[in-house]
Residue, then its C-alpha position, 0 to 999 in steps of 0.5 A: m785888585a781894587r779899582n774905583t769903577p761904576t757898577a752903574v753910570t751917573p748923569g754928569r759923571y765921566t769914567v776915563y779908561y787909559g791903557p792898551v785897547i783893541n779895536p776892530y775895524s773889519s774882518t781883516y784889520f784892528d787897531a792895537l792901541p798901547n796908550c788909548v784914552i776912552v772917556v765915557d759919559g754918564k749915559g754909558n756912551i763914549a764921549h771922547l777917543i784918544e788913540k795914542l796918548d803916552v803920558t804919565s798919570l799927572e800928565l793925563q789928569k791935566v789933559l782931561l782937564t785942559q784939552i777935553g774940558l772935564l771938571d776936577g772931581t767929575f770923573t773916575l780915572v781907571i789906569l790898566e795894569p801892565g798885561e791888561f787891556i780893554m776890547p769890545g764885548f762879545v756878541d753871542t748871536h745864538i744861544h738857547a737859555c733854557q738849554v744851559p741845564n743840559l750842557g754836556v750831555g747827549g753828544q752821541y746823537e745827531l740833531l733830531d735825536w738829540l732833541k728828541y731825548y734830551t732837549y725837548p725834555t729839558e725845555s719842557k721843564f720851564a712850564d714851571k715858572n718857579y723852576a725858571a725863577r730858580v735857574y735863569p739868574s744863574i744862566v744869565r750870570r754865567v753868560i755875562d761872566s763869560g764876556t758876552t755883552t749881548s746875547c740873542y736868547y732862545g726861550s722855551l715855548h713858554f710865555d711866563a718863563t720867557m717873560l721872566l728871562a726877559d726880566i732877569v736879563r734887564s735887571k743884570g744889565q745885559r744887552a739882549f734879544v729874547g724870544k719865545c720859541n714858536m712850535d706847533r707841529n713835529c714836536p713831542p705832545y708834552y712840548i708843543e703849542p696847541c695852535a698857530q693862534v695861541s703861538l702868535e698871541t703869546t709872541k705878541c704879548l712877550v713883545k709887548h712886555i719886553q718893549n715896556l722894559p726900562q730903558s738904559p740911561a742913554g734912553e734906549p732899550l737893552v732888551h729887544p724882543v725877537i720873533t723866534p720860529r724855532f726851525a720850519m719843521s716845527c711850524t705849520e704853514e698857518l703859523l708861518t703865515d701869521l708870524g710873517n704878516y706880523a713881522k711884515a707889520n713890525p719891520h723893526i722887530a728881529i727874527q732869529t731861527h735855524i736853517a740847514e744845520t743837518q742834511q736830515e733836517v734839509e730833507n725833512t723841511l723840503k718834504l714839508f714844504p714841497d712848493c718851495k725849492s729851498y730852505a731858505g726859500v721857505y723862510d722867504k715865502y713867508k716873508l721871514l727872511r729880511h735885513n734883521t733875520i738871524l739865521g743859525h748854522g746854515i752848514y748845507l746852505t747851497d750857493e743859491e740859498m747863500k745869494l738869496i740870504a745876501e739879497r734879503g740882507a739876512g745874517v748867519a750865526h756861525c755855531p762852530a762848537s755845536n756843529f762839532y759837538l753833534g756832528s752836524g758838519m762844518a759851515r762854509v763861512r768864507k763862502l757865505l762872505e763871499h755871497g755878501v752875507k751880510a751887507r752892512g749899513f741898513s738904514p732905518d728906513f729899510s729901503a733897498d737902496a740904503y745898503r752900503l755894500s762893503i765888508t760882509q759879515v757873519g757872527l758867532g754863536t755858542d748855540v748852547s747846549g748844542g754848543n757845550n760851553p757858553s763862552i765866545l772864547y771856546t766858540i772863537q777857538m772852534a771857529s779857528t778849528t773849523s776854518k783850518m779843516v774847511e781849508i784843506l777840504p777840496n773845492e772849498g776855497g778860502k783860508k783859515f782865520d787869523t786873529a783879525m777875522l776872529l775878533y771881528l766875528a766875535t765883536l763888530g761882525g756879531a753887532e752887524v748880524c743884530c743890526l747894532q753895528d752903530r751902537i756897539g761892536s767897536f769903539e767910536r765917539g758917540k757908541a755905547f761903551d760895551a766892553l771887556l777889561v782883560s788881564v793876561r797877568d800871571d795873577s788871573g790864576n788861569p794855568a793855560i796862559w803863560g802870563y805877562n811876567p817880563g821879569r821872568d821871561l825876558t833874557e839879555e839876548d831877547t830884542p824887546k817887542s814893541a808894545e803894539e806886537m805885545l798887545k796883539e800877543w796878549l789878545e791871541r793868547f786870550f782867544f786861545c788860552g783864556d777863560d773867565r778868569n781873565i776877564r776882570q770887568v764885563i761892561v754894558q752901556g758904561a756899567v760894570i755888570g760882571g767879571q772877576e772884579f764885579q761886586g753884585 
């Protein structure tokens, strides 16, 4: 299918999308809009959003010229085919780019042995910058084509390779956070940083490099630095102190790390930090627990830790595929939400009074290669399964996730965890247009989806479904049966950067 859609945005020129749109608002509600108009400006931002406009192509042209005021010849019109819809792009709040070559092996081990026998040897290869240059372009391409418009990437401990990862992500147009792992103890001798000072200095150099990368046409960075202590066990007290002081001096720089993924990890951490009452307390002691901290997993958090995380405004990356694959356990996401992880609306001045307490949120993470699939779609399916299993456990409470919750976790919830909810995660005037153009048509080539084909499926006895009901059904089919073949376009800041129709 050929379309006239931009692979880059152009100042003064608009792209107008017309057709079905899915737009999340909360963990309990989303709009299914069968006839929606989204006008994207030359900077890649949403200039106009008309939720309901049932018109012909000719009438739409008139609306754009007269009501919106676009000039003839200044816009490209994209009209979706039956069986297609637009939704916000996926946000992956936890993925190890340097582990993608390790996908699907070592699942017989639990976390710490898996790290020892499979993961550390794989990551150590990135000491060779030429190796990184060969594999990282393919890794980022796979992630983008899976529908991920924003990724929180963990690199290896190597500065040169992680700097290259940031360059590649920016060149491909993806929105991302990129961090170099800090790890100066409890690691194999072939894969460990020599001291806390080197770890901190290389982190500072990476931050500076990323901050100097080209900005988007909207005049803002697409790639952000993130301070990345691998987990508390891999960092000396000196390193955590240095990172905490650096983070305090740079409150706008995000932090990502792991927490409470396995019981053994929790026990080992508390032995290493006997003066701390809890795993979350370790990060809090070293000033690494705050509004823009992204905590991976959180399976074995206590109620007290959940309260502390909520008080600090930190977010949690729920990684259900990894939790199943490595047999780590099942995160109690409903309890996290009940404790207020994470509060929305943190203001730029970071004052405690700035919280607007409303719906609370957790994001999704693929956690490749603990998770055995780089697609958030697969993570959605595993999150659904986890919620069903937790629901039947005694004393856990909560109910299984419906489509609204899964959509929110994968989009706006992830944006909130990344403190990007004012820019991405849903469609509003002034926000960046980060989106997926999805097809559930038969011609997608995905045998798992019983695609849109009314000539085949409707009978005389059928009561026709409303357009809204049909659209909600398309979304559900995409979530539970879809894959990259159903993703026609991946769009970041208005530019098509991936998907089946991408030519680049």
